[in-house]
C-alpha positions as CSV (number, residue, x, y, z in Angstrom):
1,X,0.3,-26.5,17.9
2,X,1.7,-29.5,16.0
3,X,3.5,-28.7,12.8
4,X,2.3,-31.0,10.0
5,X,4.9,-32.6,7.8
6,X,4.6,-33.1,4.1
7,X,4.2,-36.8,3.5
8,X,2.4,-36.7,0.1
9,X,5.1,-37.5,-2.4
10,X,5.2,-38.7,-6.0
11,X,8.3,-40.7,-6.8
12,X,9.9,-39.2,-3.6
13,X,9.1,-35.6,-4.7
14,X,7.0,-33.6,-2.1
15,X,3.9,-32.0,-3.5
16,X,1.9,-29.0,-2.2
17,X,-1.1,-27.4,-3.8
18,X,-1.8,-23.7,-3.7
19,X,-5.6,-23.4,-3.9
20,X,-8.2,-20.5,-4.0
21,X,-10.9,-19.1,-6.1
22,X,-10.3,-17.4,-9.5
23,X,-8.2,-14.2,-9.2
24,X,-7.4,-14.9,-5.5
25,X,-3.7,-14.3,-6.2
26,X,-2.3,-17.9,-6.6
27,X,0.0,-17.1,-9.5
28,X,1.6,-14.1,-8.0
29,X,2.0,-15.9,-4.7
30,X,3.9,-18.6,-6.5
31,X,6.0,-16.0,-8.4
32,X,7.0,-14.5,-5.0
33,X,8.0,-17.6,-3.1
34,X,9.7,-19.6,-5.9
35,X,12.8,-17.3,-6.0
36,X,13.2,-17.7,-2.2
37,X,12.9,-21.5,-2.5
38,X,15.4,-21.4,-5.4
39,X,18.0,-19.5,-3.4
40,X,17.6,-22.1,-0.7
41,X,18.7,-24.8,-3.2
42,X,15.4,-26.2,-4.2
43,X,14.5,-26.9,-7.8
44,X,10.8,-26.1,-8.0
45,X,8.4,-27.6,-10.5
46,X,4.9,-26.1,-11.0
47,X,1.8,-27.6,-12.4
48,X,-0.8,-24.9,-13.2
49,X,-4.3,-26.5,-13.5
50,X,-6.9,-24.7,-15.6
51,X,-10.3,-26.1,-14.9
52,X,-12.2,-24.5,-17.7
53,X,-12.2,-25.5,-21.4
54,X,-12.4,-21.9,-22.7
55,X,-10.6,-18.7,-21.8
56,X,-7.2,-20.2,-21.1
57,X,-5.4,-19.1,-24.2
58,X,-4.2,-15.7,-23.0
59,X,-4.7,-15.4,-19.2
60,X,-3.4,-18.9,-18.2
61,X,-0.5,-18.8,-20.6
62,X,0.6,-15.4,-19.4
63,X,0.4,-16.7,-15.8
64,X,2.5,-19.6,-16.8
65,X,5.1,-17.2,-18.2
66,X,5.1,-15.3,-14.9
67,X,5.8,-18.6,-13.0
68,X,8.5,-19.7,-15.4
69,X,10.2,-16.3,-15.3
70,X,10.2,-16.4,-11.5
71,X,12.7,-19.3,-11.6
72,X,10.6,-22.5,-11.7
73,X,12.7,-25.4,-13.1
74,X,9.7,-27.0,-14.9
75,X,6.3,-25.3,-15.6
76,X,3.5,-27.4,-17.0
77,X,0.0,-26.1,-17.9
78,X,-2.8,-28.7,-17.9
79,X,-6.5,-28.6,-18.3
80,X,-9.4,-29.4,-20.7
81,X,-8.4,-28.5,-24.3
82,X,-4.8,-27.8,-23.3
83,X,-2.0,-29.8,-24.9
84,X,-2.8,-33.4,-23.9
85,X,-5.9,-32.5,-21.9
86,X,-6.6,-32.7,-18.2
87,X,-3.8,-35.0,-17.2
88,X,-3.7,-36.2,-13.5
89,X,-0.9,-34.3,-11.7
90,X,0.7,-37.6,-10.6
91,X,1.2,-38.6,-14.3
92,X,2.6,-35.2,-15.1
93,X,5.2,-35.4,-12.3
94,X,6.2,-39.0,-13.3
95,X,6.5,-38.1,-17.0
96,X,8.0,-34.5,-16.8
97,X,9.6,-33.8,-13.5
98,X,11.5,-36.8,-12.1
99,X,15.2,-36.0,-11.8
100,X,14.5,-32.3,-12.6
101,X,12.9,-30.9,-9.4
102,X,13.1,-31.3,-5.6
103,X,9.6,-29.9,-4.9
104,X,6.3,-29.6,-6.8
105,X,3.9,-26.8,-6.2
106,X,0.5,-27.1,-8.0
107,X,-1.7,-24.1,-8.7
108,X,-5.2,-25.5,-8.3
109,X,-6.6,-29.0,-7.5
110,X,-8.5,-27.8,-4.5
111,X,-10.2,-31.2,-4.4
112,X,-6.9,-33.0,-5.1
113,X,-5.0,-35.4,-2.8
114,X,-2.1,-33.1,-1.8
115,X,-1.6,-31.0,1.3
116,X,-2.9,-27.5,0.6
117,X,-2.1,-23.8,1.3
118,X,-5.4,-22.0,0.9
119,X,-6.0,-18.4,-0.1
120,X,-9.4,-17.3,1.3
121,X,-10.7,-13.8,1.4
122,X,-13.3,-13.2,4.1
123,X,-16.3,-11.4,2.7
124,X,-16.1,-12.7,-0.8
125,X,-19.2,-14.7,-1.7
126,X,-17.1,-17.3,-3.5
127,X,-14.4,-17.8,-0.8
128,X,-13.4,-21.4,0.0
129,X,-13.4,-22.9,3.4
130,X,-10.5,-25.0,4.7
131,X,-10.8,-28.8,5.1
132,X,-8.5,-31.4,6.7
133,X,-6.0,-31.2,3.9
134,X,-5.1,-27.5,4.5
135,X,-1.7,-27.0,6.2
136,X,-1.9,-23.1,6.2
137,X,-4.1,-20.2,5.3
138,X,-3.5,-16.9,3.5
139,X,-6.0,-14.1,4.1
140,X,-8.5,-16.0,6.2
141,X,-7.6,-16.6,9.8
142,X,-8.9,-20.0,10.8
143,X,-8.5,-21.9,14.1
144,X,-5.6,-24.4,14.3
145,X,-4.1,-23.3,11.0
146,X,-0.9,-21.3,10.5
147,X,-1.9,-17.9,9.2
148,X,0.0,-15.7,6.7
149,X,-0.7,-12.2,5.3
150,X,-0.2,-11.0,1.7
151,X,3.3,-9.7,2.5
152,X,4.6,-12.9,4.2
153,X,6.4,-14.2,1.2
154,X,9.7,-15.1,3.0
155,X,8.0,-16.5,6.1
156,X,5.7,-18.6,4.0
157,X,8.7,-20.0,2.0
158,X,10.4,-20.9,5.3
159,X,7.2,-22.5,6.5
160,X,7.1,-24.7,3.4
161,X,10.7,-25.7,3.8
162,X,10.1,-26.7,7.4
163,X,7.3,-29.1,6.3
164,X,9.5,-31.0,3.8
165,X,11.4,-34.2,4.5
166,X,15.0,-33.6,5.2
167,X,17.1,-34.1,2.1
168,X,20.1,-36.5,2.4
169,X,23.4,-34.7,2.2
170,X,25.8,-35.8,-0.4
171,X,28.9,-37.6,0.9
172,X,32.1,-35.7,0.5
173,X,34.6,-37.5,-1.7
174,X,38.1,-37.9,-0.2
175,X,40.7,-35.6,-1.7
176,X,43.1,-37.2,-4.1
177,X,46.8,-36.8,-3.1
178,X,49.3,-36.3,-5.9
179,X,52.9,-37.6,-5.6
180,X,55.5,-34.8,-5.4
181,X,57.8,-34.5,-8.4
182,X,61.0,-32.5,-8.9
183,X,59.8,-30.9,-12.1
184,X,59.7,-27.1,-12.2
185,X,56.2,-25.7,-12.5
186,X,55.5,-23.2,-15.1
187,X,53.7,-20.2,-13.6
188,X,50.1,-20.0,-14.8
189,X,48.5,-16.9,-16.0
190,X,45.6,-15.8,-13.8
191,X,42.5,-16.0,-16.0
192,X,40.5,-12.8,-16.3
193,X,37.1,-12.9,-14.6
194,X,34.2,-12.5,-16.9
195,X,32.3,-9.3,-16.4
196,X,29.1,-9.9,-14.5
197,X,26.0,-9.3,-16.5
198,X,23.8,-6.5,-15.2
199,X,20.6,-7.8,-13.7
200,X,17.5,-6.8,-15.5
201,X,15.4,-4.2,-13.7
202,X,12.0,-5.7,-12.9
203,X,9.1,-4.1,-14.8
204,X,7.1,-1.7,-12.6
205,X,3.6,-2.8,-11.8
206,X,2.4,0.9,-11.8
207,X,0.4,0.7,-8.6
208,X,0.8,3.1,-5.6
209,X,-1.2,3.4,-2.4
210,X,-1.5,6.4,0.0
211,X,-3.2,6.1,3.4
212,X,-3.7,9.2,5.6
213,X,-1.2,11.1,3.4
214,X,1.5,8.5,3.7
215,X,2.8,6.3,0.9
216,X,2.4,2.6,1.6
217,X,5.1,0.2,0.3
218,X,3.5,-2.6,-1.7
219,X,5.2,-5.9,-2.7
220,X,4.7,-7.4,-6.2
221,X,1.9,-9.7,-5.0
222,X,-0.2,-7.0,-3.5
223,X,0.4,-4.6,-6.5
224,X,-0.7,-7.1,-9.1
225,X,-3.6,-8.2,-7.0
226,X,-4.9,-4.6,-6.7
227,X,-4.3,-3.9,-10.4
228,X,-6.2,-7.0,-11.6
229,X,-9.1,-6.4,-9.2
230,X,-9.6,-2.8,-10.1
231,X,-9.1,-3.5,-13.9
232,X,-11.7,-6.3,-13.7
233,X,-14.1,-3.9,-11.9
234,X,-13.6,-1.2,-14.5
235,X,-14.3,-3.6,-17.4
236,X,-17.9,-3.9,-16.2
237,X,-18.5,-0.1,-16.2
238,X,-19.5,2.0,-19.1
239,X,-16.9,4.4,-20.6
240,X,-14.1,2.7,-18.7
241,X,-12.6,0.5,-21.4
242,X,-8.9,0.5,-21.9
243,X,-8.0,2.8,-19.0
244,X,-4.6,4.4,-19.0
245,X,-4.6,5.7,-15.4
246,X,-7.1,5.1,-12.5
247,X,-7.3,7.1,-9.3
248,X,-9.6,6.0,-6.5
249,X,-10.3,8.1,-3.4
250,X,-12.0,6.5,-0.4
251,X,-13.0,8.5,2.7
252,X,-13.5,6.2,5.7
253,X,-16.2,7.5,8.0
254,X,-15.8,7.3,11.8
């Protein structure tokens, strides 16, 4: 199968859109792959597009904080009624990201002009179907599209890197040679290395899963997705407001 290359660029910055329905897991997916891209030397900019005028003040801004804390070099939230309004992503990139990022990932713009990685959950009535702009799929396995699962963070990041144009390598500067002198050198004191700061322990999501008596390891993406889905379900039920702990037991019949 031919590997597509990312040719959509704004001011020589490659752009990829992560698309999917509301609560499909776009924000957490970004938060998982951005640290991997950053360790590979990419400065990542993110444009989060909120398509609705109301309801953005808490949820979208907290999502933006999640993306920013994951290591994004620049994070911009746009949409109706937000800051300067629903600014086209091309304008945001030109005004806010040139010289600051090597790659732009947008959350949203499913009808936009950029190559897309789509999150599609089979069985959901609002799932989106791929079109010619999709370069990969998460969740839904479609013909002729690379397929990734919820736990494929590293493989997805490597896939994105493989689609990008090769970056020019910086030329090495010739080493300067100093003329030898007969002066006696004064021994220098070895500077003390600063103590490394302890890394902050990531906050626990508080989600566990047991299948057939065995604990299943969950990554951050899956944990937050389960927590949000169940919390949203409980909010529609009577006497389930502000839950402190939720236990669900499912028996699968043969």
